[in-house]
C-alpha positions as CSV (number, residue, x, y, z in Angstrom):
1,M,-7.8,-29.1,-0.8
2,T,-10.3,-27.8,-4.6
3,S,-9.7,-28.5,-8.3
4,L,-10.6,-24.8,-10.4
5,G,-10.4,-26.9,-13.1
6,K,-7.4,-26.7,-15.7
7,Y,-5.5,-24.6,-18.4
8,Q,-2.7,-24.9,-20.7
9,N,-2.9,-29.1,-19.4
10,R,-2.0,-27.5,-16.0
11,E,-4.0,-28.1,-12.6
12,I,-5.7,-25.2,-10.0
13,L,-6.1,-25.8,-7.3
14,W,-7.4,-24.1,-4.4
15,V,-5.9,-24.5,-1.0
16,D,-7.7,-22.6,2.3
17,Y,-4.7,-20.8,3.9
18,S,-5.8,-22.1,8.0
19,S,-5.2,-25.8,6.4
20,Y,-2.6,-26.0,4.0
21,K,-0.9,-27.8,6.0
22,S,-1.4,-31.1,3.8
23,A,-2.9,-29.6,1.3
24,F,-0.5,-30.0,-1.0
25,P,1.6,-31.5,-4.3
26,N,4.4,-33.8,-4.0
27,N,6.1,-32.6,-6.7
28,D,6.0,-30.2,-10.1
29,W,3.8,-26.8,-8.5
30,L,3.6,-23.0,-7.9
31,C,2.5,-21.8,-5.9
32,L,0.1,-17.9,-6.5
33,A,0.1,-16.7,-2.6
34,V,-2.3,-13.6,-2.7
35,A,-1.6,-11.0,0.5
36,N,-3.5,-7.5,1.0
37,S,-2.5,-7.5,4.5
38,N,0.5,-8.1,6.6
39,P,-0.1,-11.9,7.2
40,N,1.6,-14.2,10.4
41,W,5.7,-14.6,9.1
42,E,5.3,-17.5,12.1
43,N,2.4,-19.4,10.1
44,F,4.0,-17.8,6.5
45,E,7.7,-19.5,7.7
46,D,5.3,-22.6,8.6
47,F,4.0,-22.6,4.9
48,I,7.4,-21.8,3.2
49,R,8.7,-24.8,5.0
50,I,6.2,-27.0,3.8
51,S,6.2,-25.9,0.5
52,I,10.4,-26.9,0.1
53,A,9.5,-29.9,1.7
54,Q,6.0,-30.7,-0.7
55,N,8.6,-30.1,-3.3
56,I,7.8,-26.6,-4.5
57,L,9.0,-25.1,-7.9
58,E,8.1,-21.5,-8.5
59,F,6.8,-19.2,-5.9
60,K,4.7,-15.5,-7.0
61,G,3.9,-12.9,-4.5
62,C,0.5,-11.3,-5.1
63,G,-0.9,-8.2,-3.5
64,L,0.0,-4.9,-1.8
65,F,1.5,-7.7,0.4
66,G,3.4,-9.2,-2.5
67,E,7.2,-8.5,-2.0
68,K,7.1,-9.2,1.4
69,L,6.3,-12.3,0.5
70,Y,8.7,-12.8,-1.5
71,D,11.1,-11.2,0.2
72,R,10.3,-13.8,3.3
73,F,10.2,-17.0,1.2
74,D,14.0,-16.2,0.8
75,E,14.9,-15.1,3.1
76,V,13.6,-18.8,4.9
77,M,15.7,-20.4,2.0
78,N,18.8,-18.8,2.1
79,I,17.6,-19.5,6.8
80,M,17.7,-23.6,5.3
81,E,20.8,-23.3,3.1
82,V,23.2,-21.7,5.3
83,I,22.4,-21.7,8.6
84,E,20.6,-25.2,8.6
85,N,22.9,-26.5,6.2
86,H,20.0,-27.8,4.4
87,N,20.9,-29.7,0.2
88,D,20.8,-25.9,-2.4
89,I,16.9,-25.3,-1.9
90,E,15.7,-23.9,-6.4
91,V,12.9,-22.9,-5.8
92,I,12.7,-19.7,-8.4
93,T,9.9,-16.4,-6.4
94,T,9.2,-13.7,-7.6
95,W,5.8,-10.5,-6.1
96,H,3.8,-9.1,-8.2
97,N,2.6,-5.9,-7.1
98,N,2.0,-3.6,-9.6
99,E,0.1,-6.6,-11.0
100,T,-3.9,-7.3,-11.1
101,L,-4.3,-10.9,-9.6
102,A,-5.8,-11.6,-13.8
103,D,-2.1,-10.8,-15.1
104,T,-0.8,-12.6,-12.1
105,F,-2.5,-15.6,-12.2
106,W,-1.5,-15.4,-16.4
107,Q,1.7,-15.9,-15.8
108,C,1.5,-19.3,-14.0
109,F,0.9,-20.8,-17.4
110,F,2.8,-18.5,-19.4
111,A,6.6,-16.6,-17.6
112,T,7.5,-19.7,-15.3
113,S,11.3,-20.5,-14.4
114,L,10.7,-24.2,-14.1
115,P,13.6,-27.0,-14.2
116,E,14.3,-29.2,-17.3
117,T,13.3,-32.2,-14.5
118,T,10.1,-31.3,-14.6
119,D,7.5,-33.1,-16.0
120,F,5.1,-30.3,-18.1
121,E,3.1,-32.6,-19.2
122,N,1.5,-32.6,-15.2
123,I,2.0,-29.1,-13.7
124,K,-0.5,-28.5,-10.7
125,I,-0.6,-24.3,-10.0
126,V,-1.7,-24.3,-6.6
127,C,-3.6,-20.6,-5.7
128,V,-4.0,-18.7,-1.9
129,D,-5.0,-16.1,-0.3
130,L,-3.8,-15.6,2.4
131,D,-6.5,-13.2,4.2
132,G,-8.8,-15.6,4.0
133,V,-10.9,-14.4,1.3
134,D,-12.2,-16.8,-1.3
135,R,-11.3,-16.3,-4.6
136,R,-11.8,-20.1,-6.2
137,N,-14.5,-18.2,-8.1
138,E,-12.8,-15.5,-9.5
139,L,-10.4,-17.6,-10.4
140,Q,-12.3,-19.8,-12.5
141,N,-13.9,-16.5,-13.9
142,Y,-10.9,-15.9,-15.9
143,I,-9.4,-19.8,-16.4
144,Q,-12.6,-19.2,-19.1
145,K,-11.6,-15.3,-20.2
146,F,-7.9,-17.5,-20.7
147,E,-9.7,-20.3,-22.9
148,W,-11.4,-16.9,-24.9
149,G,-8.6,-15.8,-26.0
150,W,-8.3,-12.9,-23.2
151,I,-4.8,-12.3,-21.7
152,P,-5.0,-9.4,-19.4
153,E,-3.4,-5.9,-19.7
């Protein structure tokens, strides 16, 4: 896990998808996941289950497969609750197939649906690319533009 900086009092972290199993915060975090190709669904289900165990608050699926990520995240939550008798899981999920990465990333700061119990002073945003693309520089450039007042279209 690599820190990319802070914006709007939210720490931005980059996680390599190949090593996500030990990389998530314990609470008060949301995830921006990018997939432009069909991911390995078994690995992604493991990613979902670990995210839920680590108290993820919100999941945003972005890229050509953003809606499929969103659908699978919701499906796994339902399986966990209905079939596996897991306690209620309160993770907000959204998909962003027709939006740019910049726009979806901006929404991590301004268009979130977080529960009242959230520690708003310590929210973390975990970014990951399921295709293995290193987007650290791209995201840091967006952070700098956001600081200058830029809002994506």
